[in-house]
C-alpha positions in Angstrom: 26.1 107.4 -308.7 24.0 109.5 -306.3 24.6 110.0 -302.5 22.6 107.0 -301.4 24.3 104.7 -303.9 27.8 106.0 -302.8 27.1 105.4 -299.2 25.7 101.9 -299.9 28.7 101.1 -302.1 31.2 102.2 -299.4 29.4 100.3 -296.6 29.3 97.2 -298.8 26.5 95.5 -296.7 25.0 92.4 -298.3 21.7 92.9 -296.5 21.6 96.7 -296.6 18.0 98.2 -296.6 17.9 101.4 -298.6 14.6 102.6 -297.1 16.0 102.5 -293.6 19.1 104.3 -294.8 17.0 107.0 -296.3 15.0 107.4 -293.1 18.3 107.7 -291.2 19.6 110.4 -293.5 16.3 112.4 -293.2 16.3 112.2 -289.4 19.9 113.3 -289.1 19.4 116.2 -291.4 16.2 117.3 -289.6 18.0 117.0 -286.3 20.7 119.4 -287.4 18.3 121.9 -289.0 15.0 121.6 -287.2 12.0 123.7 -288.5 14.1 124.8 -291.4 13.6 122.3 -294.2 10.6 121.6 -296.4 10.0 118.5 -298.6 11.8 120.1 -301.6 14.8 121.1 -299.5 15.1 117.5 -298.2 14.9 116.2 -301.8 17.6 118.5 -303.0 19.9 118.0 -300.1 19.7 114.2 -300.0 19.1 113.5 -303.7 15.9 111.6 -303.2 13.0 112.0 -305.7 9.9 113.8 -304.6 7.5 110.8 -304.5 9.9 108.7 -302.5 10.5 111.6 -300.1 6.8 112.2 -299.6 6.2 108.6 -298.7 9.1 108.5 -296.3 8.1 111.8 -294.6 4.5 110.6 -294.3 5.5 107.3 -292.7 7.9 109.0 -290.3 5.3 111.5 -289.3 2.7 108.8 -288.8 5.1 106.9 -286.5 5.8 110.1 -284.5 9.4 110.2 -285.5 9.0 113.7 -287.1 6.5 116.5 -286.8 5.3 118.8 -289.6 5.4 122.4 -288.4 3.9 125.6 -289.7 5.3 126.5 -293.0 5.5 122.8 -293.9 8.9 122.4 -292.3 9.9 119.4 -290.1 11.3 118.8 -286.6 11.9 115.6 -284.7 8.9 113.9 -283.1 8.1 112.6 -279.6 8.7 109.0 -280.5 12.4 109.7 -280.8 12.3 111.3 -277.4 11.1 108.1 -275.9 13.7 106.1 -277.7 16.4 108.5 -276.7 15.4 108.3 -273.0 15.5 104.5 -273.2 18.9 104.6 -274.8 20.5 106.9 -272.2 19.1 104.7 -269.4 21.3 101.9 -270.8 24.3 104.0 -272.0 27.5 103.0 -270.3 30.5 105.2 -271.3 33.0 102.7 -269.9 31.5 99.8 -271.9 31.5 102.0 -275.1 35.1 103.1 -274.4 36.5 99.6 -274.3 34.6 98.6 -277.4 35.7 101.6 -279.5 39.2 102.1 -278.0 40.2 98.6 -279.0 39.8 99.6 -282.7 42.0 102.7 -282.2 44.7 100.8 -280.3 44.8 98.3 -283.2 45.6 101.3 -285.6 48.1 103.2 -283.5 49.4 100.5 -281.0 49.7 102.9 -278.1 47.9 103.3 -274.8 44.6 105.1 -274.7 42.9 106.4 -271.5 39.4 107.6 -270.6 39.0 110.3 -268.0 36.4 112.7 -266.5 36.8 116.0 -264.7 36.3 116.2 -260.9 36.9 119.7 -259.8 40.4 120.6 -261.0 41.5 117.0 -261.5 41.1 114.2 -264.0 39.7 110.9 -262.7 40.9 108.1 -264.9 38.1 105.6 -265.7 39.6 103.2 -268.2 42.7 102.2 -270.1 43.2 100.3 -273.4 46.8 99.2 -273.8 49.0 98.9 -276.9 52.1 96.7 -277.1 54.3 99.3 -275.4 55.7 98.1 -272.1 56.0 101.7 -270.9 54.3 102.1 -267.5 51.9 105.1 -267.4 51.9 107.3 -264.3 48.1 107.0 -264.1 45.8 104.1 -263.9 42.0 103.7 -263.7 40.8 105.1 -260.4 43.7 107.6 -260.0 43.4 111.4 -260.0 45.8 113.9 -261.7 45.8 117.7 -262.1 43.8 118.5 -265.2 46.0 121.5 -266.1 49.0 119.2 -266.5 47.3 116.7 -268.8 45.9 116.7 -272.4 42.9 114.8 -271.3 42.2 117.4 -268.6 42.9 120.4 -270.7 40.5 119.3 -273.5 37.8 119.2 -270.9 38.8 122.5 -269.1 38.5 124.2 -272.5 34.7 124.4 -272.1 35.1 126.9 -269.2 35.6 130.7 -269.2 38.3 132.5 -267.1 35.9 133.1 -264.2 35.1 129.4 -263.9 38.9 128.5 -264.1 39.5 130.9 -261.2 36.8 129.1 -259.2 38.4 125.7 -260.0 42.0 126.9 -259.3 41.7 129.8 -256.7 45.5 129.8 -256.4 46.9 131.7 -259.4 50.1 129.7 -259.5 49.8 126.0 -260.6 51.8 123.3 -258.9 54.5 122.1 -261.4 54.8 118.4 -262.2 57.8 118.9 -264.6 59.7 121.9 -265.9 57.3 122.0 -268.8 54.0 122.2 -266.7 52.0 125.4 -267.2 52.9 127.9 -264.4 49.8 130.0 -263.9 46.2 130.6 -264.9 47.1 133.1 -267.5 49.2 130.5 -269.4 46.4 127.9 -268.9 43.7 130.3 -270.3 45.7 131.1 -273.4 46.3 127.4 -274.1 42.7 126.5 -273.5 41.5 129.0 -276.0 43.7 127.3 -278.6 42.4 123.9 -277.6 38.8 125.0 -277.9 39.5 126.5 -281.3 41.2 123.3 -282.8 39.1 120.7 -280.9 42.0 118.7 -279.4 44.8 119.1 -276.8 48.4 118.2 -276.9 50.6 117.8 -273.8 54.4 117.6 -274.2 56.1 116.3 -271.1 53.9 118.5 -268.8 52.8 115.5 -266.7 55.9 113.3 -266.8 59.2 113.7 -268.5 59.5 111.8 -271.7 55.8 111.4 -272.3 53.6 113.1 -274.9 49.8 113.0 -275.1 47.0 114.0 -277.5 43.4 114.2 -276.3 39.9 114.9 -277.7 36.6 115.6 -275.9 33.5 113.3 -275.7 30.4 115.4 -276.1 26.8 114.3 -275.3 23.4 114.9 -276.8 23.2 118.3 -275.0 26.5 119.4 -276.5 28.2 119.2 -273.1 31.8 117.8 -272.7 31.4 114.8 -270.4 34.8 113.1 -270.7 38.0 112.9 -272.7 40.2 110.3 -274.3 43.9 110.5 -275.0 46.8 108.6 -276.5 50.0 108.6 -274.4 53.4 107.6 -275.7 57.2 108.1 -275.4 59.0 110.7 -277.4 60.4 108.3 -280.1 56.9 107.0 -280.8 55.5 110.5 -280.6 57.8 111.8 -283.3 56.7 109.0 -285.6 53.0 108.7 -284.8 51.8 112.1 -283.6 49.8 113.0 -286.7 48.2 109.6 -287.0 47.5 109.6 -283.2 45.9 113.0 -283.4 43.5 112.0 -286.2 42.6 108.7 -284.6 41.9 110.2 -281.1 39.6 112.8 -282.7 37.8 110.0 -284.5 37.6 107.9 -281.4 36.1 110.9 -279.5 33.6 111.4 -282.3 32.5 107.8 -282.2 32.1 107.9 -278.4 30.3 111.2 -278.7 27.9 109.5 -281.1 27.3 106.8 -278.5 26.5 109.6 -276.0 23.9 111.1 -278.4 25.7 113.9 -280.1 24.4 114.5 -283.6 27.2 115.2 -286.1 26.3 117.7 -288.8 25.7 116.2 -292.2 28.0 117.2 -295.1 25.7 118.4 -297.9 26.5 119.1 -301.5 25.0 122.6 -301.2 
């Protein structure tokens, strides 16, 4: 069973169209490696025979979806730029959040929040609730110091130390609990770890008894535009923290896809 057959089998779609699937795989691979791949490279990476690949590339090129460059390599074409512009005119992060977060709440059954950075604070935009009757200290529309929250720290991790000093000119950070980071040096060390692993954890730094795990939402320009987080009490955290971490990363990946980020393809090479 080749790559296309495996994907089709997993998807299990009754009305699946293999030609469209192949075109999608080609576009995604070209997007991740523009001006690098020739026809033979695409055939080998995607396990599509040469005659089929030639027809697909010719059609995509005629439609303006791809462009053939010098050296017979390919890049994305202007038609996709028009489609992308139209998509982002209609993109609504809050609408996407409520759609996707509901799926994650069903798996973990804990509260999820969406927030963006505004200076040194997180502004909470949305909340999808699990069955827990625990009241969160933040609601949509509220602000909270980013350094004391996982959803804030995962967004602050995009900045260097100079930018952090601009955001927090006072070296000392106002504590929210005994566990809150105390100064910019501690924050900088933790943010480097967050950037390295791609998610942030906050243990009772915002409110005693609460634990959070957050991941960043990244757009088509590879900029962090928001964050999502699970929040739960300690007993739930001890039971669900690994599953919650994996799910919040996946939720952030799905929302990043809505925002236009292109995820690298996993090849067999």
